[in-house]
N, C-alpha and C positions, 0 to 999 in steps of 0.2 A: 378664614375665620369668622370673617362677617360672614361667607355665604350661607358654615352653619347656626350663625344668628339666627340669618331670616330665613331660614329650615325651621327651627326654634318657634319663630316666634307665628310661625303661621301653624304650627301645630296648634300649638295655645290655643287659636280660636278656633279648632277645631270640637264640636258637644262630646260631648263625655258620657253619651248613652249608645250602650255597642247600639241597638236598633235603628240607631240615626247617625249613625257612623257618618262620616266621609269620604266611605270607604277609596273614590275614582283618587281623591285629593291625598289620601295613607299613605295611596299603592305609589303616587309619584313624586314622595315623601321620601319613600322605600327604595323606590330607583337611583334618586336623590344619594340618598344616605351610602350604599352600595358605591356610587363613586366616588363619593367626597371623604367616606368613615373607611368603607373594606378593600379600599382598591391600593392608596398608598399603605395600609399595613400589609399586603401581602403584598406588593409588592418590594416593602421591606424586609420578610420572610420569606425570599427568593421563587416568588410565585411570577412566573409569566404572561403579558396582560394577554398572549392567546386562552392556556390555563382558565385563569377569571374570565374571560369570556366565555369558554363552553359550559363553563362551572353555572355560572348566571343565566343561561340562555334560555328564554322563554320561563326564564324565575318570578312568580309572583307571594305575595301574602298567601299564607293558610291562614286561616282567621278559624279552624277549628282544632286548634291547639291549646291548650290549656296555660291555665296562669298568664294569659297577656295582659298589659296592660296601652290599648293606644295611646297615641300623642294628643295628649290635651286633659285624656284621664288619669282621675287618683289613684295611689298603688293601694288594692283590695288589702281589708286585713287577714292573715294570713291564713285563717281558719274560712273565711270568703272566699277560698280558689277551688273550694269542695266542699255543698249543702247534703251531698248526699247523707245516706245518716251512717253513725259511725260502722264501723264493720267491727264484730266478734272479730280473737285472735284464731279462730276455731276453723273460718274462712278460709286460709291461711292455705290447710289440713286437708284439703279435698280429700277425697277416695279415688275417683278418677286418677285426682294431679298424683299424691303418691306411688299411687300403684305404678303406671304410665312411667314415672322420671327414674323409678326403683326396677321396668322390664325391661324398657329401653337401654338404663344404665348397665345392667346386667351381662346386655349382649355388646351393649360399648368394649367393656370394660373383656369380653373376650380376641374382639374385633381386633381388638387394640394393645391386649397388654403389652407389645416389646417396646411400644412408644410407650405405654406408662410407666413401663419401671426403669426407664433409660430417663423419665424426665423429675419420678419421687429421686432418682440414683442426686438427681443434680439440686434439684430445689426442696430434696424437705419433703414432701406434702408427699402428702398419700392420692392416688389415682384412683379413688371413690370421692373423694372430697374436689377434684378437677371434673368429675362424672359429673356429679349434681349443682355443681353450679350451670355446665352446658346444658343441662339438661332443663335446668330453672331458665335460662337464658334466652336459649334457640329450638327448644328442643330438640339437643342434640342438631341441631343445625338444619330443620324439619320445616320451624316456623317462617312463613310469610316474613317478609320487611316492606312494611310496606311505601317506606315514603322519601322522598328528595333528601340528602341530607342537607341539600345547598336551601332548598326551600325550608326545613325544619327551620338550622341552626339563624339560617338570616333573616327568617319570620321572630326570631325570639332572640338574638341581639339584635334585631333591630325594638321592639316592643313585649316585653316579658318582665316578668317581676327580679329578674338577675341575667340583665340583660347584657351584663360587659363579661357574664361567665360564658353565656353565649356567646357572646363576641369572638372571645379567646378561642372559644370548639371550631368557632368558622374559619380563622385563619388557621388551625391546625388542622382539618379537614381540606382544605388550597393546597395545606404542603406536602398532603397524601397524592391528593388528584397526581402536582405537580412530579413528583417523586416514582409516580404510576406505582403505587406499588397493587393498587385495588385491580382488578380486571373490568375489563370494557361493562358498563353499566351495572356495576357493584355499589358503586357508591349511594347507596337505600338503608334507610336510618328505623330507627325506632322514633316515637313523637316528641322524647329527650334527645337524640342527636347520638344512640348508642350505633355503631357498626358491626355487621358481621356476625359472628358465629359464636362470640365472647362476650360480644356488647358492648364491646369498648368507646368511649368516647374515645372523638380522634389523638383529644391529648395523649391518653391512655397507650393507642392504638402507638403513637409517638418512640414511647416512652420501653415498654412493655412486649412488644411485640417481637414472638421470637420463632424462631426457625426450628420444625421439628423435622419433618421430615429430609433434611439437605442438601436441598435443592438452588440453597441461598438466598429464598425469599422471605419474606412471613406474608402470605396467604390466611387473614382470618377469614373470608371469603368463602374458596371451595377444599382448603384444606384442613384434614383433621387432625394429622398429627402437630399439625402448627395451634391450630385452633387450642389442642390439648398441652402442646407447650410453652402457648401464649399466658392461658391461666395458669401456672404452674411458675411462670418467671412471674407475674404479677403478686401474688401470694406472698412466693419468697421474701419480692422485694421491697414487700411493703410489713416482712417481719415473722411470716410462721416459723416455729420451732421446732425442729422435726423430732420426733421422740413422740412428741404429746398429740394428747387426741383432742378435741375439739367441745370436750365436756360431759357431765351424767346428771340423768334424769337423775331426779333424788325426793326423797320423804323431808319437810321439814316440819319440825316438832310445832305444836302450840306453842312452848317456852320459845324456840328462835324467831323472833321478830322478822313480820316480811320486808319491813322502813329501812334492815341491814340489804339491801340490794343495792349493785351501780360498782363497776368495773372503778372507782372513787374510793372502793372497802374491801376490794381487796385483802387476803389472809393464806396465811399456806392453809392449804386441803385439809391436814393437819386437824386443824382450829372446827374449820367447818365439822368436819366430823366428828372431834372431841364437844360438842356441843348436838351429841346427837342425830346428826342430818347423815339419812344413811343414802347408800343410790338404791332403787325402787331394784335392782338386781337379787337383791341379797348378799350380793357378792363384796369383800370390802374395796376400797379405793387402790386402784395398780400402786405397789410401794413405790415406786417410783415416782409418785405422785404429790407423794404427802407432806413432804417441805416445799412441794413448788405454788404459788403464785394461783390463787381460784378464787372467783365471784361467784355472788348469789343470782342467781336470772329465776324473777319469777313475771314471764312475759300475759299473765290472766291477775295475776297476784293472789289472795288462797281459791279462787277462781279459777282452776287453774294444773296445768305441770311446775313440777319447778325443778332447777337444773343448778348446778354448778360449774360452771365452763372458766377452762382454759382461758389464757389470752390469744390462742388459735381461735376461739370463734369475734375474739373486737377483728384480727385480722379478716376476718370471712365478712365482717361489719364494715368494712376497707372498701370493699366491692360494690356492696347494696349498703346505706346506714339505716338501717331496719332488723332490730331486732326479729321479728319474725323467717324477714328472708334469712339471716343468718342460721338459723332453729331449721327451717326448712333444709338450708343446704348442709348443716350436719348432720339431719334424721334419713335422712336419702341418701347420705355418706355409707351413715351403718347398712341403712337396708340393704345395700350395694353388696358391700365387703362384707356382714357379716349373717345377714339374712334375719334382722331386728326388725322387731313388730311393734304396731304401735305403741306411743307412751299410756303408759300404764295407769298416770290420772287421763282422768275425761277435760275436755272443756265446760265450764259451766256455763249456763245462762245468761247473756248481755243486755241490761235494759235497752232497748231502742233512744238513743238520744244520737244526734247531729253534733257534727264536728262544731258547731259555735257553742253549742253547752257543755263541751269539754272546756274552750277556749273561757268560757265565764267563768264556772269552776277552776279553771288555772290561774282567772285575775285575782280573785279570790284566794288563796291559797296564797301570790304573792304577795296581796293588798295586806296577808296575817305572818309576812319574812319569811315566806319557802321559795325555796329555790327551784321552781317548773321547767325549769330547761326552756322556758318561750312558751308564750298564749298563745300556740299553735293547734290548739284540738287535733293535736295527736297524743295521748299519756303513754309519753318514754318513760322509763325507770327512775327519774327524779322524777317528773310528776307520780307516779304511784308511789314512791316511797313515800314519797311530800303526803298524801294522802291517808298514808299508815302512820303516820307519827302526827300527825290530827288529829287523826282517830284516837291512837292512845292520847294525846293531851287531853280529847274532850271526853277520855274514861269510856269510849267505843273499843268494839273487837275490833284488830288491824284485817282490812282487807284489803288495803294498798292496790284497788281497783274503784275506776270508777262505778258509781251508780245513779240511779234518776232521785235517791232521796237524797246525796252527799252532792249532787250537781245543785239542788233545790238549796241544799244550807248553805252553801260555800258560790253561789253566783251571784259577779258580777259586774 
């Protein structure tokens, strides 16, 4: 305890500006932290000293990772983690990305038809959904995984905005190494510490990795059947409902408020239909879906496609907490399984704004009593519907999406 207090005191004396940071001193603090904090936890988790030393041999801090808070520096505001221009939703659905994920996904569907069918029988998750996640996460195993997982998780466990979370993941990664799950040299990760073809965080590997080829191992690095089985197991254990779709593109009449969006405003799909919401295909909602719960999703407000989504959509969000991620996966899955085309509605033009602009608007809405889900510079469904409610309360036509004029009117 005395040693840790000394480390903290030393850290607080460091310069806070990144260019002036005494990196050599921080590196020494990092090495001390590995021995004083990580090793006792790893040993308690069953990690041997040999495994521990092999994992950290030659490991130094990676100063290029995002969201770092060097010792002694104040934590950044959430939106300050990225001052890039606010991204329009349409960017997530580029032509090349959609077509590539679909074409390779159809090929993989043929190559792995037996495995996909077996996993679907066990998990209830459609094979096309599994393929769409696999494609998004690692390009069906073709993407290069750039980082050493122990460097990434060590750096972020030592100095990031979510240090405790990443330290827990570091211990899980050491447990994976101790058990010999990964082949030699395979403990590579994304900038966030995600592993293998399904890009599982280490703790998720320990919970959900599955054996799909019957060899008694769950190898998400080299085995495509294991990757398929692991994604299916993850979604099933997060509540995927067999026999239900993820959602439907719809038209929302002007008489239906866009401020009705959100999973906490779920109602039977028959009720949405009774309000005039209809599938863009012209077909009715499937009869077995009518009594089931559905939610309105309008990721660009009135400026883009709209959807009625089922609880399975939010299971996809458990894999990656992003409306656009889950929408991309569902869309690519439909393209793989049914040959579906693009969304019928187009994505509208979005004003140029920074995340700091969005955060300022969110603070203004919070000051008026709205729940925006946090002033983080990202307009999730709570922010979108709060915009709509404010617009309706002030006599405006609700668009439920930020623009430069709304930001200027609401910024705090």
